[in-house]
N, C-alpha and C positions, 0 to 999 in steps of 0.2 A: 073189788076196786074196791080202791076205798076213794072219795070224793069229797073234794070240800070247796065251799062257796066264800074264800075268801072277802075282805070289806075292797069297796074301789078304792085303791091310794091312785093318787097325781104324782107325775114323775115332780123332783126336788130338790133337783139339780144336778150333775154334770161334775167331772172332775177334772178339774183344766188342765194342761196338757203348755210342755214349752217344747220349742225346737233349738237348734243348735246348726248355725250357718253348715252346708252341708251334711249335715246329719237328719234323720228321719227325725220326727216326732215320737218321744211315748211320753205313755202316761204312768204316774207314781203311783203303784195302788191304794187307795183310799188307807186310813187310816182304820183299826176296829172299832165297834164301837162303843161307846160310853156304859149303852146298856145292851141287854141279851136280842136278839131278834130271831121272829119269826122266818124260817126258810120254806116254803113250796118248792117239790122237784118232781117234774114228768118226766115219767119213762114211757116213751112210744115202741123199744125197742125189745126188750125184755131186761137190760141192765141189773134192774131190783133185786130180780134172782139170783144175781150175782154179788152185787155189793152193798143192797141196804145195812147189812150189820155193819160194814163199815162207813157208813152213813150215821148210822145210829151209838158205836165208836164216839164217832166228834160228838155230835151233841151231848151223852153221854160225859164225854172228860173235859168239855169246853161251857159248860151252863154260862159262864160268864159269855158267852157270844152268842149261845143260842138259848132261847126261852123253849122250844120245840122245832120239828123238821116237820111237814106231810108231806105222805107221798100220797102221787095219781100215778091214775095209766089211761092212756088213752094209744087209736092207734094212729099209725104212723103218718096214715094221707089227712087226718082231721086238723095236724098238729100246728100244718103255718094257715091256714085259716083262722085258727086260734089264738094264734100270737099276734096276727097282723090287727085282726079285729079291736084284740087291748089297745095294743098301740098307736093305734088311728084314733083309739078314745082317750089317748095319753093314761093307760092304766099300769101296772107292773104289778101281775099280776103272779106270775111263775119267776123264779127267780134261777134256775140249774132245769136244762132240758138232756135225757140219757137217752140219746136215739142211736141209728142202726142211719150205715150209707143215705139211709133214703130221705128222714126226716130233716139230716143234715143240708144234702143238696136243697131238698125244696126251701128251708130257711135262706139261704144260702143264694137260690130263688129270688127271694121277697125280700131281700136286703135283711133280713130278722136279727141279725148275730152280732152279737156285739167283737170285736175282732180283742182275744185274748193274748196270743204272741205277737210279736215281742213287749208289745206298749203292755203290760202287765207280769216281765219277765222276771223278778224279781221276785215274785213269789213261786216259780217253778228253777230255782239253779240245776243245772248241769240236766235239764230235765231230755234233750236226745240223747246225749252221752249214757243216758238209763235205761231208755227204751233199748227193747227186742229187734232188734235190724228189721223184720216185715214190719215191726208196729211204729218203727220210726220212718218209712217207707208210706204209710198209710198215715202217718202224724202230718209227715209234711206236704202229701200229694192232696189227701183228702181232706181233711183238719184244714190246712194255709192259715193257721194263725185263728182260724176261727170256731175249729171243733180239735177238742182235746183229748186223745185215744185215751183212755179207760182199761178199755181190753180188745183182746186181738187172737182171731185164731186162723187159721189156714184156712175155713172151712167147708170148701167143696166146688162142685157139684158133685157129689157122689149119687147115686144110684141106691136104692135099699128096699129088698124084695124078702118076699115067704118064702125059703127054702121048700117048704113042704107045696108049696103050690105054683111056683116056679121051678123046674128041674135043671130047665138049663137057659139062667139068667143074662141079660145080654151083654155083649163085651164088647160093643163096637154102637153108632148111629144109628149104622143100618139094621141092627139086628134088634134095638130097641124101639124105633118103627114098628117093622115087622113085626113086633112083640104086639103092638098096641093093636097096628089093624088089623092082628089075628084074634085081637081079647079086649074086643070093645070098651070101653068105659073102666077095665082094670087097671090103667094106668095113668097117674094124677101128680099134675105141680102146683100151687099155690101159685096169688098174681103178683106178679113180683117187685108192685111197689109196696107191698106190706109182709112182705116172707126174704126171711137171707135166703132160703135153701132157694125159691124160687127166683131170686134176681140171680146168684147163679149159678144157676143153668141157664139163665137168660145169655149170661157174660161172660159166663165157659163157652156154648158153644162155639164162640166164633173163633177159639182155638182151638178145636178140637176137629171142627169143620175144615180150618183153613182158606176162611174166609180174607176176603183183602184189607183190613182194617181194623181187627179186634177192638179198638179201642173206639171209634166211628163210628158211631152205629145210625147214624143215618147214610153216610155213602159208603161203607166197608163193609155191610154186614149181609147182604143178598143172600146168601146162603146158607145164616139164620134164617131169618124173618120167613123165606122157604120154607125150610124146616118145622119150624116153630105152625108153622099153619100147618103145615102138613100133619104132622103128629097132632094137631089141632082138633082135626073131624076124627079123632079117638078119644076124644076127654070129655066126656060128663059133664063138667064144669068146673071153674076156677075156683077153688077156695077164698076169700078176704082175707085168710088168712093159712100156715102151715099147719097150727095145732090141730086143721081140718080137719088132714090128708094125713100126719099122726093116728089122730082117731079111726078114720075110715078105713084106713090100713090095719088097727089096727086089730076092728070088727073084722078084718074080714073081706070088705066089699071093693077094695083093694090092691093087687096084688107084688104091683113095683110103685113107687113113689121117690121124687126126689126128695134128698138130703142134705146133712153137712154132718159134720163128725159131734159137735153137740148135739143135734137133732134126731143120729143117733143114740148116741150114750141117754143122754136125759129120758128121752121116753118110756126104754126099758127099763131105766132104775129105773121108775116111776109107774112099771105098769103098762102103763096105754099100750105101746106093745111088747109083745113078745120080746123077752128073753132070746129068743134063736134063728127072728130076723137077720138081715145080712146083710152086708154093703160090696159093691164094686164100683171099679172106674170103667169110664168107656176108652178106647184105645185113642191114644194122642192128648191126654186129661193132660189140665194146668188146673193145678187152682187157683181159686180167684177169692185172693183175701177178704176177710170184711174184720169188722172193729165197730165197739161200744161208740163213744162220742161224748163228750159234755160240753154242751153246747150253752151260751148264758147270752138271754135277749136280752135286745138295747134297752134303754131307757129305766133300767132297774135304778134305785138310787145306792149312794155312795155308801151308807150304812150295810145296808145287805149283799152290795157288793166284795167289799170286805171279805163280810163271810161268806161267801162263795166261794170265791179266789181260796181262802181258809182252804175250806173243805175238799177242796178239786184239787190241793197240793197233800193234803192228808190222806186222800183215799190211794193215792200212786206211790205210797209208801209199799217197801215192799210187805211190810206185816199185814196191810191189809189189802193188797192184791193179793193175798196168798189165798183170800177167800173166793177169789173167782173161779176158784177150781170146782166151789159149788157140787153142784149133781152131775158136773158136767159136762152142764146147759150149751156152753160158748168151751170147749178142748179145744187148746189146755185153758186158754183164759187170761193170765199175766200178762201184760202187756210193758213190765218191766223185766227185766236180768233178775237173776239171782234169786227168783222165786221158787224154788223146786216145792214138789210135792209134799215133802217130808214132810213143808211148811205148812201145807195145808187143814185144815181142822177134822179130827179124827174120820165124821164121814164120811166127807169129800175122799178120804183114802181109801176106805174100803171100796164104795161105789165106782172108783178108777180102778179098782184094782178087779173088782167082779166084772164090769162092765166093760170097759175099755177095750181097745183092739188092737193085740201085738205088731200088725199088722201098718197102724197109724203111721209108727214110725221111718219104717219103710219109706212108707208113702211121701213124708214130708218131705226127709231126706232126697229123695228120687226121682221128686216132678216138681215142674219150675211152680214160683208161687208169682203169680200177676198182680195188680194193680187192681181195685177195683174200675170201673168209669169215675172218670174229676165229676164231681156233682155238677155239672151242666149237663155235658155229655149223656149221665143218666135220668136226668129229669127227660132228655128226649127220648130216650131209649123208653122209659115206661111209657110216653103218648103213642110212641109205637104200637108197641105193645099191645094196649089197650086196645089202639084202631084195628091193629091189622089182624091181633090172634084174640083176644081176652073178648072182643064186641061179636064176633063172628063163631 
């Protein structure tokens, strides 16, 4: 992880807006700076694994705008507190945040994000027409103008298992529970607040179990909370992130873990998980889609805001989106239309061809793709899980 200690910077002004009678006020994008500026990007979800080359391409091709781009990584649960402390102190140390739904939700709860759309729509012409349909749904419903989708995938929840140790993989939630009961400690998933597979499992169960309202974790998830509490009796512990589940699965100390398309492909390509690992779905399966978002913290000065908006528009171009195939980390990855695998770098094509799964196309086409919880509901779900499941 790269770390940095940027100089303390005070907020030096805002962008003036004007309103017309009967129309909402929109800000004009600030002009590009007269001299290049340094930009700090923080990643709390893993998006840099897909998109760092796209950001670096921008810096290389725009030396009059950017003097350098510094990248830093941090766990998603730390993000909101870090940003709030900076903003309360009048500091603008971070310019662009790359996050999953978890960090987006936490920032919305504390009012940390700048409204990007439609306020600066002039920088993103035809953005909605260019998105893939499922990515557009996430952009509208999750991002709500504060988070701009940069990568998308149908996600999960999938079960991933070692066929040499699991002769009869579970195909229903009842069979998964029975396996966990009979093989204590051999099933695992990570804490939902910092794990894509963990939160898709949590949000996917209401659909599978037929809960009263899959979009209401407070009043509509009675079956889900009961199931998670019960299966939790046979889980040794909940790691803080997905990587630990993959490592323990690959080493043989766990037999079944919760996964997603990307978390299935990428660790096998990297050799963390054996290539022989298999994946499956549970009866009643619905995909719970997920995405990486670009969010802009409040109070960054206009010169840096201008460059950040330009960078965001740049990485949504099809040529830059092709990088997001990566090594299958967020399969498929591109959020915009017309980015076939043939546009991806050769290494990405080779990885997907070798470690991708032909069944994914049929599963994506043949099962509903649901939106994740809205940000406020997701924060509620994380808190309930921590209290009812994680602490016990």
